[in-house]
BANU-204633 format. One record per residue (C-alpha): residue number from 1; x, z, y. Coordinates in steps of 0.5 Angstrom, whole numbers, always signed. Example, Ala and Ser with C-alpha at 12.3 -4.5 7.8 and 13.67 -1.06 7.14 Angstrom:
[node 1 [+25 +16 -9]]
[node 2 [+27 +14 -2]]
This chain:
[node 1 [-30 -54 +51]]
[node 2 [-37 -52 +55]]
[node 3 [-39 -50 +47]]
[node 4 [-33 -46 +47]]
[node 5 [-33 -43 +53]]
[node 6 [-40 -41 +52]]
[node 7 [-38 -38 +44]]
[node 8 [-33 -34 +48]]
[node 9 [-38 -30 +53]]
[node 10 [-43 -29 +48]]
[node 11 [-37 -26 +43]]
[node 12 [-35 -22 +49]]
[node 13 [-42 -20 +50]]
[node 14 [-43 -17 +44]]
[node 15 [-37 -14 +43]]
[node 16 [-39 -10 +50]]
[node 17 [-45 -8 +47]]
[node 18 [-42 -5 +40]]
[node 19 [-37 -1 +45]]
[node 20 [-42 +2 +49]]
[node 21 [-46 +5 +44]]
[node 22 [-41 +7 +40]]
[node 23 [-37 +14 +39]]
[node 24 [-30 +14 +41]]
[node 25 [-28 +21 +40]]
[node 26 [-23 +23 +34]]
[node 27 [-27 +26 +29]]
[node 28 [-24 +32 +29]]
[node 29 [-26 +33 +36]]
[node 30 [-34 +32 +34]]
[node 31 [-34 +35 +28]]
[node 32 [-30 +41 +31]]
[node 33 [-36 +41 +37]]
[node 34 [-42 +42 +32]]
[node 35 [-38 +47 +29]]
[node 36 [-37 +51 +35]]
[node 37 [-44 +50 +36]]
[node 38 [-47 +52 +29]]
[node 39 [-42 +58 +30]]
[node 40 [-46 +60 +36]]
[node 41 [-53 +59 +33]]
[node 42 [-50 +63 +27]]
[node 43 [-49 +69 +31]]
[node 44 [-55 +69 +34]]
[node 45 [-59 +68 +28]]
[node 46 [-55 +75 +25]]
[node 47 [-56 +78 +31]]
[node 48 [-63 +77 +30]]
[node 49 [-63 +78 +23]]
[node 50 [-60 +86 +24]]
[node 51 [-64 +87 +30]]
[node 52 [-68 +93 +27]]
[node 53 [-62 +96 +24]]
[node 54 [-58 +95 +30]]
[node 55 [-63 +98 +35]]
[node 56 [-67 +104 +36]]
[node 57 [-75 +103 +37]]
[node 58 [-81 +105 +35]]
[node 59 [-85 +99 +34]]
[node 60 [-82 +91 +34]]
[node 61 [-86 +85 +35]]
[node 62 [-82 +78 +33]]
[node 63 [-84 +72 +36]]
[node 64 [-78 +66 +34]]
[node 65 [-78 +59 +34]]
[node 66 [-73 +56 +29]]
[node 67 [-65 +55 +31]]
[node 68 [-64 +48 +29]]
[node 69 [-61 +43 +33]]
[node 70 [-59 +35 +31]]
[node 71 [-52 +34 +31]]
[node 72 [-53 +27 +33]]
[node 73 [-56 +29 +40]]
[node 74 [-50 +34 +41]]
[node 75 [-44 +29 +41]]
[node 76 [-49 +24 +44]]
[node 77 [-51 +29 +50]]
[node 78 [-42 +31 +50]]
[node 79 [-40 +23 +49]]
[node 80 [-45 +21 +55]]
[node 81 [-42 +27 +60]]
[node 82 [-35 +24 +58]]
[node 83 [-35 +17 +59]]
[node 84 [-36 +16 +51]]
[node 85 [-29 +20 +49]]
[node 86 [-28 +28 +49]]
[node 87 [-23 +32 +46]]
[node 88 [-26 +39 +44]]
[node 89 [-22 +43 +48]]
[node 90 [-26 +39 +54]]
[node 91 [-33 +41 +52]]
[node 92 [-33 +48 +50]]
[node 93 [-35 +50 +57]]
[node 94 [-41 +45 +56]]
[node 95 [-43 +47 +49]]
[node 96 [-44 +54 +51]]
[node 97 [-48 +51 +58]]
[node 98 [-53 +47 +53]]
[node 99 [-53 +53 +48]]
[node 100 [-56 +58 +53]]
[node 101 [-60 +52 +55]]
[node 102 [-63 +51 +48]]
[node 103 [-65 +58 +47]]
[node 104 [-68 +63 +51]]
[node 105 [-69 +70 +48]]
[node 106 [-72 +75 +52]]
[node 107 [-72 +82 +49]]
[node 108 [-78 +86 +53]]
[node 109 [-78 +94 +51]]
[node 110 [-85 +98 +53]]
[node 111 [-86 +105 +53]]
[node 112 [-93 +109 +52]]
[node 113 [-95 +116 +52]]
[node 114 [-98 +117 +45]]
[node 115 [-100 +124 +42]]
[node 116 [-99 +128 +35]]
[node 117 [-103 +134 +32]]
[node 118 [-98 +140 +33]]
[node 119 [-100 +147 +29]]
[node 120 [-98 +154 +31]]
[node 121 [-98 +160 +29]]
[node 122 [-101 +165 +33]]
[node 123 [-103 +173 +33]]
[node 124 [-110 +174 +34]]
[node 125 [-114 +180 +35]]
[node 126 [-112 +186 +31]]
[node 127 [-106 +183 +29]]
[node 128 [-109 +177 +24]]
[node 129 [-105 +171 +24]]
[node 130 [-108 +165 +27]]
[node 131 [-107 +158 +26]]
[node 132 [-109 +153 +32]]
[node 133 [-107 +146 +33]]
[node 134 [-105 +142 +40]]
[node 135 [-104 +135 +42]]
[node 136 [-96 +134 +44]]
[node 137 [-95 +128 +48]]
[node 138 [-89 +123 +47]]
[node 139 [-86 +117 +48]]
[node 140 [-87 +111 +44]]
[node 141 [-83 +105 +44]]
[node 142 [-85 +98 +43]]
[node 143 [-80 +92 +43]]
[node 144 [-82 +85 +43]]
[node 145 [-77 +79 +42]]
[node 146 [-78 +72 +43]]
[node 147 [-74 +66 +41]]
[node 148 [-75 +60 +45]]
[node 149 [-72 +53 +42]]
[node 150 [-73 +49 +47]]
[node 151 [-70 +43 +43]]
[node 152 [-63 +40 +44]]
[node 153 [-66 +33 +45]]
[node 154 [-70 +35 +51]]
[node 155 [-64 +37 +55]]
[node 156 [-61 +30 +56]]
[node 157 [-66 +29 +63]]
[node 158 [-63 +37 +65]]
[node 159 [-56 +35 +65]]
[node 160 [-55 +27 +65]]
[node 161 [-55 +23 +71]]
[node 162 [-59 +16 +70]]
[node 163 [-53 +13 +68]]
[node 164 [-51 +18 +63]]
[node 165 [-58 +18 +61]]
[node 166 [-58 +10 +59]]
[node 167 [-51 +11 +55]]
[node 168 [-54 +17 +51]]
[node 169 [-60 +13 +50]]
[node 170 [-55 +7 +47]]
[node 171 [-52 +13 +43]]
[node 172 [-58 +15 +39]]
[node 173 [-61 +8 +38]]
[node 174 [-54 +7 +34]]
[node 175 [-52 +14 +32]]
[node 176 [-46 +12 +36]]
[node 177 [-45 +7 +30]]
[node 178 [-43 +13 +26]]
[node 179 [-49 +14 +21]]
[node 180 [-44 +17 +16]]
[node 181 [-41 +22 +21]]
[node 182 [-47 +27 +19]]
[node 183 [-50 +26 +13]]
[node 184 [-56 +29 +11]]
[node 185 [-54 +33 +5]]
[node 186 [-50 +38 +9]]
[node 187 [-54 +36 +16]]
[node 188 [-61 +36 +14]]
[node 189 [-63 +36 +21]]
[node 190 [-58 +30 +23]]
[node 191 [-62 +23 +25]]
[node 192 [-62 +17 +22]]
[node 193 [-63 +10 +23]]
[node 194 [-70 +8 +23]]
[node 195 [-71 +3 +19]]
[node 196 [-76 -3 +22]]
[node 197 [-83 -2 +20]]
[node 198 [-89 -7 +19]]
[node 199 [-90 -6 +27]]
[node 200 [-83 -7 +29]]
[node 201 [-83 -14 +26]]
[node 202 [-84 -20 +31]]
[node 203 [-90 -23 +29]]
[node 204 [-87 -30 +29]]
[node 205 [-82 -27 +24]]
[node 206 [-88 -26 +19]]
[node 207 [-90 -34 +19]]
[node 208 [-90 -38 +14]]
[node 209 [-86 -44 +15]]
[node 210 [-89 -48 +9]]
């Protein structure tokens, strides 16, 4: 009886661990959240790609980080915020909040007074036309655009409580027990389950029993 009770407790503990590390939201909600985040990124990318065509400055300087994120990080944050289960409707505002925290866009316009050479014809002595040159001042506008990607994986410490951070870490360690949710072919920035390396193997496991 004691042995049976012990076995039952162990099974319960194992089940709790799997439960705590698993995503329980519906696929349509998790994929929908990822799609909504990706749409915000696409909108930002289009804005930057067409910047010179939609603005009217004399000179542009761009300092832009890559626009990208790990979908597992996104879903793990949202899952931690909602005790493991969320719907797409519930997380719309949080998706926008995370996006605004991840991407910091600054647009700075400076104006310089520059001079250009102009020519003018005047009538000189004895009615003879003369061409003279002079410097005309004009305003010259320089626009500097900077995009900082803080990396979505750096945001959990800003938006999660200590308890939620623990849940987030567990989700990321197991990918919510859904390594199939975001395949590398379609989501190249998605995390993968890390394979053990030599240094992860306990020394006793390397001993030859013979």
